[in-house]
Backbone as CSV, one residue per row, in Angstrom:
resi,resn,N_x,N_y,N_z,CA_x,CA_y,CA_z,C_x,C_y,C_z
1,MET,37.291,24.571,-1.905,36.286,23.205,-2.056,36.799,22.318,-1.722
2,ILE,36.603,21.907,-1.041,37.274,20.008,-1.154,36.358,19.389,-1.767
3,ASN,37.054,18.486,-1.841,36.085,17.113,-2.700,35.493,16.391,-1.566
4,CYS,34.159,15.535,-2.090,33.475,14.740,-1.032,34.612,13.346,-0.605
5,ARG,35.561,12.756,-1.552,36.336,11.716,-0.983,37.471,12.204,-0.949
6,ASP,37.882,13.227,-0.127,38.713,13.794,0.989,38.432,14.420,2.327
7,CYS,36.922,14.053,2.333,36.335,14.919,3.178,36.082,13.080,4.827
8,GLU,36.495,13.718,5.888,36.318,12.266,6.878,35.143,11.602,7.319
9,HIS,33.661,12.490,6.486,32.379,12.123,6.556,31.939,11.759,5.309
10,TYR,33.097,10.784,4.637,32.796,10.443,3.398,33.012,8.999,3.257
11,HIS,32.269,7.894,2.801,32.264,6.191,2.629,31.239,6.315,1.800
12,ARG,32.310,4.884,1.143,32.261,4.471,0.166,31.950,2.565,0.430
13,ASP,31.159,2.553,-0.264,31.137,1.022,0.818,30.968,-0.478,-0.211
14,GLU,31.675,-1.359,0.000,31.606,-2.537,-1.026,30.650,-2.635,-2.554
15,LYS,29.745,-2.233,-2.153,29.379,-1.614,-3.288,28.810,-0.853,-3.932
16,GLY,29.887,0.205,-4.065,30.001,1.092,-4.364,28.870,2.637,-4.021
17,ARG,27.597,2.021,-3.283,27.545,3.226,-2.535,28.107,4.582,-1.969
18,ILE,27.518,5.663,-2.108,28.512,6.894,-1.226,27.146,7.006,0.457
19,SER,28.261,7.053,0.999,27.142,7.713,2.317,28.333,8.627,2.967
20,PHE,27.576,9.720,3.826,27.961,10.478,3.989,27.669,10.128,6.001
21,SER,28.717,10.436,6.753,28.307,10.759,7.951,28.577,11.828,9.085
22,CYS,28.471,12.691,7.740,28.172,14.487,8.602,26.336,14.914,8.641
23,ASP,26.731,15.780,9.625,24.918,16.265,10.053,25.317,17.616,9.976
24,PRO,23.878,18.289,8.909,23.843,18.775,8.163,23.513,20.210,8.964
25,PHE,23.613,19.441,10.722,23.131,20.635,11.624,24.545,20.900,12.501
26,THR,25.771,20.380,12.015,26.762,20.520,12.886,27.500,20.251,12.679
27,ASN,28.389,20.044,11.896,29.660,19.855,11.024,29.768,19.298,9.211
28,ILE,28.853,20.421,8.854,28.727,20.770,8.013,30.457,22.069,7.333
29,LYS,31.711,20.936,6.830,32.609,22.286,6.693,32.771,23.553,5.150
30,GLU,31.246,22.922,3.843,31.225,24.194,3.604,30.011,24.765,3.603
31,PRO,29.872,25.449,1.422,28.268,25.670,2.100,27.841,24.763,0.684
32,GLN,28.292,23.946,0.065,28.008,23.387,-0.325,27.867,21.389,-0.610
33,CYS,28.477,21.788,0.516,28.666,20.400,1.128,26.791,19.893,1.577
34,LEU,25.670,20.822,2.060,24.866,20.810,2.093,23.780,20.676,0.975
35,LEU,24.859,21.505,-0.083,23.619,20.663,-1.179,24.301,19.341,-1.163
36,LYS,25.179,19.024,-1.637,24.890,17.714,-1.740,24.591,16.729,-0.562
37,TRP,24.723,17.034,-0.032,23.682,16.214,1.371,22.058,16.416,1.084
38,GLN,22.097,17.404,0.666,20.587,17.664,-0.017,19.767,16.260,-0.963
39,LEU,20.890,16.744,-2.087,20.432,15.461,-2.966,20.326,14.418,-2.611
40,ILE,21.739,14.094,-1.553,22.032,12.685,-1.144,20.277,12.212,-0.336
41,LYS,20.133,12.425,0.550,18.877,12.618,0.797,17.751,12.203,-0.463
42,ILE,17.622,13.096,-1.264,16.095,13.188,-1.865,16.388,12.217,-2.955
43,ASN,18.083,10.913,-2.935,17.950,10.345,-3.835,17.293,8.979,-2.755
44,GLN,17.745,9.037,-1.731,17.407,7.740,-0.629,15.975,7.760,-0.764
45,MET,15.305,8.993,-0.831,13.802,9.001,-0.807,13.005,8.707,-2.507
46,VAL,13.438,8.386,-3.152,13.482,8.141,-4.608,13.742,7.312,-4.343
47,GLU,14.944,6.169,-3.948,15.305,4.865,-3.789,14.018,4.048,-2.920
48,ALA,13.579,4.783,-2.176,12.366,4.478,-1.221,11.425,4.100,-1.640
49,TYR,11.055,5.309,-2.461,9.683,5.365,-3.583,9.606,4.131,-4.399
50,GLN,10.594,4.019,-4.588,10.801,3.033,-6.244,10.647,1.325,-5.507
51,ALA,11.035,0.984,-4.018,11.128,-0.072,-3.399,9.995,-0.523,-3.887
52,THR,9.254,1.025,-3.009,7.597,0.664,-2.755,6.740,0.398,-3.885
53,LEU,7.040,0.958,-4.417,6.059,0.501,-6.235,6.257,-1.011,-6.316
54,VAL,7.995,-1.352,-6.501,7.989,-2.980,-6.653,7.210,-4.003,-5.800
55,TYR,7.378,-3.010,-4.841,6.405,-4.076,-3.387,5.025,-4.430,-4.036
56,TYR,4.398,-2.845,-4.393,3.062,-3.061,-4.283,2.511,-2.999,-5.763
57,LYS,3.388,-3.267,-7.452,3.296,-5.150,-8.270,3.603,-6.017,-7.482
58,LYS,4.439,-6.317,-7.078,4.256,-7.938,-6.755,2.666,-8.027,-5.723
59,LEU,1.839,-7.511,-4.757,0.823,-7.377,-4.368,-0.286,-7.424,-5.060
60,GLY,0.031,-6.941,-6.692,-1.397,-6.252,-6.905,-2.135,-7.806,-7.776
61,PRO,-1.269,-8.513,-8.127,-1.894,-9.208,-8.606,-2.731,-10.297,-6.667
62,MET,-2.063,-11.038,-6.137,-2.535,-11.319,-4.496,-3.513,-10.557,-4.321
63,GLN,-3.932,-9.406,-4.064,-4.767,-8.857,-4.439,-5.841,-8.608,-4.782
64,ASP,-5.907,-8.654,-6.291,-6.445,-9.592,-6.881,-7.663,-10.150,-6.941
65,LYS,-6.772,-11.494,-7.135,-7.231,-13.027,-6.668,-8.105,-12.984,-5.037
66,LEU,-7.502,-12.224,-3.977,-7.675,-11.963,-2.383,-9.171,-11.159,-2.898
67,PHE,-9.613,-10.191,-3.633,-10.866,-9.342,-3.942,-11.740,-10.533,-4.729
68,LYS,-11.144,-11.440,-5.603,-12.156,-12.254,-6.076,-12.822,-13.488,-5.373
69,ALA,-11.232,-14.121,-4.705,-12.238,-14.682,-3.168,-13.646,-14.000,-2.558
70,VAL,-12.838,-13.662,-2.132,-13.917,-13.051,-0.662,-15.515,-12.303,-1.575
71,GLU,-15.087,-12.051,-2.764,-16.725,-11.529,-3.516,-16.946,-13.178,-3.972
72,ARG,-16.689,-13.193,-4.127,-17.310,-15.195,-4.062,-18.111,-15.352,-3.216
73,GLU,-17.235,-15.572,-1.944,-17.621,-15.753,-0.464,-18.380,-15.245,-0.224
74,LEU,-18.950,-13.698,-0.977,-20.215,-13.079,-0.206,-20.777,-13.843,-0.962
75,GLY,-20.806,-14.099,-2.145,-21.809,-14.375,-2.964,-22.809,-15.880,-2.965
76,ASP,-22.041,-16.745,-2.307,-21.961,-18.075,-1.885,-22.822,-17.654,-0.365
77,MET,-22.352,-16.813,0.404,-23.366,-16.457,1.051,-24.390,-16.550,1.414
78,GLU,-24.721,-15.095,0.697,-26.065,-15.113,0.595,-26.985,-15.735,-1.296
79,ASP,-26.540,-16.497,-1.749,-27.082,-17.763,-2.246,-27.999,-18.375,-1.161
80,SER,-26.846,-18.841,0.015,-26.917,-19.557,0.391,-28.622,-19.161,1.860
81,GLU,-28.214,-17.665,2.120,-29.597,-17.482,2.906,-30.755,-17.498,1.824
82,ASN,-30.763,-16.883,0.656,-31.188,-16.972,-0.503,-32.912,-17.412,0.612
83,TRP,-32.978,-18.848,0.002,-33.804,-19.715,0.912,-35.019,-19.253,1.782
84,LYS,-33.920,-18.997,2.846,-35.101,-18.070,3.678,-36.247,-16.969,3.452
85,TYR,-35.589,-16.046,2.783,-36.354,-14.606,1.756,-37.118,-15.317,1.329
86,THR,-37.003,-15.735,0.347,-37.621,-16.552,-0.623,-39.482,-17.359,0.203
87,GLU,-39.312,-18.232,1.079,-39.686,-19.046,1.299,-40.703,-17.768,2.265
88,GLU,-40.126,-17.205,3.002,-40.893,-15.732,4.017,-41.677,-15.000,2.968
89,GLU,-41.236,-14.568,2.066,-41.865,-14.181,0.975,-43.071,-14.718,0.827
90,ASP,-43.086,-15.919,0.194,-44.303,-17.056,-0.411,-45.084,-16.915,0.355
91,GLU,-44.596,-17.380,1.654,-45.579,-17.034,2.919,-46.782,-15.850,2.935
92,ASP,-45.654,-14.432,3.264,-45.531,-13.301,3.343,-47.187,-12.915,2.089
93,GLU,-46.905,-13.376,0.976,-47.433,-13.749,0.039,-49.179,-14.151,0.780
94,GLU,-49.279,-15.547,0.823,-49.678,-16.214,0.411,-51.080,-14.941,1.989
95,GLN,-50.494,-15.269,2.784,-51.015,-14.031,3.960,-52.059,-13.092,4.102
96,GLN,-51.269,-12.855,2.555,-51.799,-10.887,2.244,-53.094,-11.641,1.037
97,ASP,-52.792,-12.784,0.982,-53.797,-13.116,-0.355,-55.281,-13.976,0.554
98,GLN,-54.899,-14.221,1.466,-55.784,-14.798,2.616,-56.989,-13.715,3.674
99,GLU,-55.849,-11.972,3.555,-56.505,-11.815,4.660,-57.765,-11.110,3.342
100,GLU,-57.010,-11.213,2.466,-57.699,-9.706,1.299,-58.950,-10.846,0.437
101,GLU,-58.999,-12.088,0.968,-60.372,-13.401,0.550,-61.236,-12.397,0.934
102,PRO,-61.471,-13.101,2.199,-63.073,-12.862,3.268,-63.555,-11.305,2.667
103,ARG,-63.102,-10.124,2.497,-63.725,-8.988,1.974,-64.640,-9.016,1.140
């Protein structure tokens, strides 16, 4: 079995991250290479998921503020339209009272 660091598909960048340029469908040299490749891909998926979680944690407080602002605006809109409904309800009640009196 050859070591990964001796393989031509092995690359390490200046930050120490390891990457492979091998394709599991065409140029895997040994069966263990496929297992290592799978571990690297799983690790990449976990890192991407963790980055997504960090991003969501940053967005959480902003979303809360946005929802509160929208709720406040909707409440203000409902309050500003209440005068229409209260006058209409009062007029409807007066009309019903007037209709009931002649009987």
